[in-house]
C-alpha positions in Angstrom: -13.4 14.5 -26.6 -11.5 15.5 -23.5 -11.4 19.1 -22.4 -11.0 21.4 -19.4 -13.6 23.9 -18.3 -13.1 26.6 -15.7 -16.4 26.0 -13.9 -15.9 28.5 -11.1 -13.8 31.7 -10.7 -11.7 30.0 -8.0 -8.4 29.8 -9.8 -6.9 26.4 -10.5 -9.3 24.7 -8.1 -12.2 25.8 -10.3 -10.8 23.8 -13.3 -12.4 20.5 -14.2 -11.4 17.8 -16.8 -14.5 16.8 -18.7 -15.6 14.4 -21.5 -17.9 16.0 -24.1 -19.1 15.1 -27.6 -16.8 15.8 -30.5 -17.5 19.0 -32.5 -19.8 18.8 -35.5 -18.2 18.3 -38.9 -16.7 21.5 -40.4 -19.1 23.8 -42.2 -18.6 25.2 -45.7 -15.7 27.5 -44.7 -14.5 25.7 -41.6 -11.6 23.6 -40.6 -11.5 20.8 -38.0 -8.2 20.5 -36.1 -6.9 17.9 -33.7 -5.0 19.9 -31.1 -1.7 18.3 -30.3 -0.2 20.9 -27.9 -1.2 24.0 -26.1 0.8 26.5 -24.0 0.1 28.6 -20.9 0.2 32.4 -20.5 -0.2 34.4 -17.2 -3.6 35.6 -18.5 -4.9 32.1 -17.9 -4.5 32.6 -14.1 -6.2 36.0 -14.2 -9.2 34.7 -16.2 -9.6 31.7 -13.9 -9.5 33.9 -10.8 -12.3 36.1 -12.2 -10.3 39.2 -13.1 -12.7 39.8 -16.0 -15.9 38.3 -14.4 -17.9 41.5 -15.4 -17.2 40.6 -19.1 -17.6 36.8 -19.1 -19.2 33.9 -17.3 -17.6 30.8 -15.8 -17.7 27.4 -17.5 -15.4 28.4 -20.3 -12.7 26.4 -22.0 -9.4 28.2 -21.2 -6.0 28.7 -22.9 -5.5 30.8 -26.0 -2.6 29.1 -27.6 -2.6 25.7 -29.4 -1.3 23.9 -32.4 -2.3 20.7 -34.2 -3.1 19.0 -37.5 -6.1 19.5 -39.8 -8.4 16.5 -39.8 -11.1 17.8 -42.2 -12.1 20.9 -44.1 -15.4 22.2 -45.4 -16.2 22.1 -49.2 -15.2 25.7 -49.9 -12.0 25.9 -47.8 -9.0 26.9 -49.9 -6.4 27.9 -47.3 -5.8 24.5 -45.8 -6.1 20.7 -46.4 -6.1 17.6 -44.2 -2.7 17.0 -42.8 -1.6 20.6 -42.6 -0.2 21.8 -39.3 -1.8 24.9 -38.0 -2.1 27.3 -35.0 -5.1 29.4 -34.1 -4.8 33.2 -34.1 -5.3 34.7 -30.6 -8.0 37.2 -31.6 -11.1 35.9 -33.4 -12.1 37.9 -36.5 -8.9 40.0 -36.6 -7.4 39.0 -39.9 -5.4 42.1 -40.8 -5.2 45.9 -40.5 -6.4 47.7 -37.4 -8.2 45.8 -34.7 -11.9 45.7 -35.5 -14.1 48.2 -33.6 -15.6 46.7 -30.5 -13.7 43.5 -31.0 -13.3 41.0 -28.1 -10.1 42.1 -26.3 -9.8 38.9 -24.1 -8.9 36.6 -27.0 -9.4 32.8 -27.1 -9.8 31.0 -23.9 -12.3 33.5 -22.4 -15.6 34.6 -24.0 -14.4 32.7 -27.1 -13.7 29.1 -26.2 -10.0 28.2 -25.9 -7.6 25.4 -26.9 -7.5 23.2 -23.9 -9.5 20.4 -25.7 -8.9 17.6 -28.2 -10.6 19.0 -31.3 -11.6 22.5 -32.5 -13.7 23.7 -35.4 -13.0 27.3 -36.6 -13.3 29.3 -39.8 -10.3 28.8 -42.1 -9.6 32.5 -41.6 -8.7 31.8 -37.9 -5.8 29.4 -38.7 -2.2 30.1 -39.4 0.3 27.6 -40.8 3.2 26.3 -38.7 6.8 27.0 -39.7 8.1 23.6 -40.9 11.1 23.5 -38.5 9.0 23.8 -35.4 7.4 20.9 -33.4 3.8 21.2 -32.3 5.0 21.9 -28.8 7.1 24.8 -30.1 4.4 26.1 -32.4 1.9 26.1 -29.5 3.9 28.8 -27.8 3.5 31.4 -30.5 -0.1 32.8 -30.8 -0.1 35.1 -27.7 3.3 35.9 -26.4 5.3 35.8 -29.6 2.9 37.8 -31.7 2.7 40.3 -28.8 6.4 40.6 -28.7 6.6 41.0 -32.5 4.1 43.9 -32.5 5.7 45.5 -29.4 8.9 45.7 -31.5 7.5 46.8 -34.9 3.8 47.5 -34.9 4.0 51.3 -34.9 7.5 51.9 -36.2 10.2 49.7 -37.6 12.9 48.5 -35.2 16.2 49.2 -36.9 19.6 47.5 -36.7 21.8 49.0 -34.1 18.9 50.4 -32.0 18.6 49.4 -28.4 15.7 47.6 -26.7 15.0 47.2 -23.0 13.1 44.0 -22.1 11.8 43.5 -18.5 11.8 40.1 -16.8 11.7 36.6 -18.1 8.0 36.1 -19.0 7.0 34.7 -22.4 6.7 38.1 -24.1 10.0 39.4 -22.8 12.0 36.3 -23.9 10.4 36.4 -27.4 11.1 40.1 -27.6 14.7 39.4 -26.8 14.9 36.7 -29.5 13.1 38.7 -32.1 15.0 42.0 -31.4 18.2 40.1 -32.1 16.8 39.0 -35.5 16.3 42.7 -36.3 20.0 43.4 -35.4 19.1 45.4 -32.3 21.0 45.6 -29.1 19.1 44.3 -26.0 19.3 45.2 -22.4 17.4 42.8 -20.1 16.3 43.0 -16.5 15.4 40.3 -13.9 15.6 39.8 -10.2 17.5 36.5 -10.6 21.1 36.2 -11.6 20.5 32.7 -12.8 17.8 33.9 -15.2 20.0 36.8 -16.3 22.7 34.3 -17.3 20.2 32.5 -19.4 19.1 35.8 -21.0 22.7 36.5 -21.9 23.0 33.1 -23.5 20.0 34.0 -25.6 21.7 37.1 -26.8 21.1 39.9 -24.3 24.0 42.4 -24.7 23.7 43.7 -21.1 21.7 42.6 -18.0 20.6 44.3 -14.8 19.4 42.7 -11.6 16.7 45.1 -10.6 16.6 43.8 -7.0 20.3 44.6 -6.5 20.0 47.8 -8.6 16.7 49.4 -7.7 17.5 52.4 -9.8 17.8 50.3 -12.9 16.7 53.3 -15.1 20.0 55.0 -14.1 21.9 51.8 -15.0 20.2 51.8 -18.4 21.3 55.3 -19.0 24.9 54.4 -18.1 24.8 51.5 -20.6 23.6 53.9 -23.4 26.0 56.8 -22.9 23.3 58.8 -21.1 20.9 58.7 -24.0 18.4 55.9 -23.0 17.0 53.1 -25.1 15.1 53.4 -28.4 12.3 51.1 -27.3 11.0 49.6 -24.0 8.9 46.5 -24.0 6.9 47.5 -20.8 5.3 44.6 -19.0 5.2 45.8 -15.4 2.6 48.6 -15.4 2.4 51.4 -12.9 5.3 50.4 -10.7 7.8 50.2 -13.5 6.5 52.8 -16.0 8.1 55.8 -14.5 11.5 54.2 -14.7 10.8 53.0 -18.2 10.1 56.7 -19.2 13.4 57.7 -17.6 15.3 54.9 -19.4 14.0 55.9 -22.8 15.8 58.3 -25.1 14.1 61.5 -26.3 11.6 60.6 -29.0 11.8 57.0 -28.1 9.0 54.4 -27.8 7.4 52.4 -25.0 5.2 49.4 -26.0 2.9 48.7 -23.1 2.2 45.0 -23.0 1.4 44.2 -19.3 -0.4 45.9 -16.5 0.8 43.6 -13.7 0.9 46.5 -11.2 -2.0 48.6 -12.6 -2.4 51.0 -15.5 0.6 53.4 -15.9 0.3 57.2 -15.7 2.5 58.9 -18.3 3.8 61.8 -16.2 5.3 65.1 -17.4 8.5 63.6 -18.8 6.5 61.5 -21.2 5.2 64.6 -22.9 8.1 67.0 -22.6 10.5 64.5 -24.1 8.4 63.5 -27.0 8.0 59.8 -26.1 5.4 57.7 -27.8 3.4 55.0 -26.1 1.6 52.1 -27.8 -0.7 49.6 -26.1 -0.2 46.2 -27.6 -3.2 43.9 -27.9 -1.4 40.8 -29.4 -2.1 41.1 -33.1 -3.9 40.1 -36.3 -3.5 37.0 -38.4 -1.4 39.0 -40.9 0.9 40.0 -38.0 1.2 36.4 -37.0 2.0 35.3 -40.6 4.6 38.1 -41.0 6.3 37.0 -37.7 6.3 33.4 -38.9 8.1 34.3 -42.0 10.9 35.8 -39.9 10.9 32.8 -37.6 11.1 30.5 -40.6 13.9 32.4 -42.3 16.1 32.5 -39.2 15.0 29.1 -37.9 14.3 30.7 -34.5 13.1 28.3 -31.8 11.0 29.2 -28.8 12.4 28.6 -25.3 10.4 25.9 -23.6 10.6 25.5 -19.8 8.7 22.2 -19.5 6.1 20.0 -21.2 3.3 18.5 -19.2 0.7 15.8 -20.0 -2.9 16.8 -20.5 -3.9 15.2 -17.1 -1.3 17.4 -15.4 -2.7 20.8 -16.4 -3.4 21.8 -12.8 0.3 21.1 -11.9 1.4 23.0 -15.0 -0.7 26.0 -13.9 0.7 25.8 -10.4 4.2 25.9 -11.9 3.2 29.0 -13.9 1.8 30.6 -10.8 5.1 30.0 -8.9 7.0 32.1 -11.5 10.0 29.7 -11.2 9.8 28.9 -14.9 12.0 30.2 -17.7 10.4 30.0 -21.0 7.0 28.6 -22.0 5.0 25.9 -20.2 3.5 23.5 -22.7 0.7 20.9 -22.5 1.0 17.8 -24.7 -2.5 16.6 -25.6 -3.3 12.8 -25.4 -3.6 12.2 -29.1 -0.3 13.9 -30.0 1.7 10.7 -29.8 -0.4 9.2 -32.6 -0.6 12.4 -34.8 
């Protein structure tokens, strides 16, 4: 089978396309899946550049997100049958409830081999069914960014109709958070440095938008849009450089779901405590979280936003496009066998 390995922590240049033997037939409780599509997240670039080299070795198969079709199942498998369409959960062995103690926090495509390959054998407990209205390319976008967004909205407290959510930027988590928040009946304020991207966020349902390059004090702008109260929930993706403004933009007793640390780990500050804010670090989610989100996606027939689809041989180009940050929506890889699936 064809696959990619990150052979050296040298970014995209360390990636190599390889031909290796197919996986062994599935064991008693295992499922063999033909991967038809995968999708990229910013974490891929961090991993390939060695951001977590103290935790893992090179020569890993990258990419956490993938979708495909079941080819064969072990004799005791009950959850799936050949022909079923499935996605792999981001976190191995996290099937429900709280994240297991000492669990791998990097997810698939790191210490645990990823989805940038033709075929994968995993326990039946690691797979999730695909909502029927989604293509494989659309389904491949869900395991990391969409589940993260879902849990950012409702993991620690329910998001209620009429509440206001602030989403930052136009990365995968932020766009999914906008789409899913609208399903909950929430009002959404979105920020970006690009007017063109803000227009697209408005088309997706953002009630108000702020260009943070033109309005550096965007926290004050958020307060103006909320009658001086602040938002009920911030989906925080920036880290240290944006966290202070996120605190200022949140109402007393509100929530901040910390998803990204692009500019380092945030420091809560005095306002965080005196105003009774709650902070929740989001580590993607369990298989049960994934399945709950899929029920909402299926009910509302939500479709992910896809920026572009690249052939398997074009993975380095796709990663460069991701690195450029010019994309809007998910970058998807179509695997060679998808046309015959």
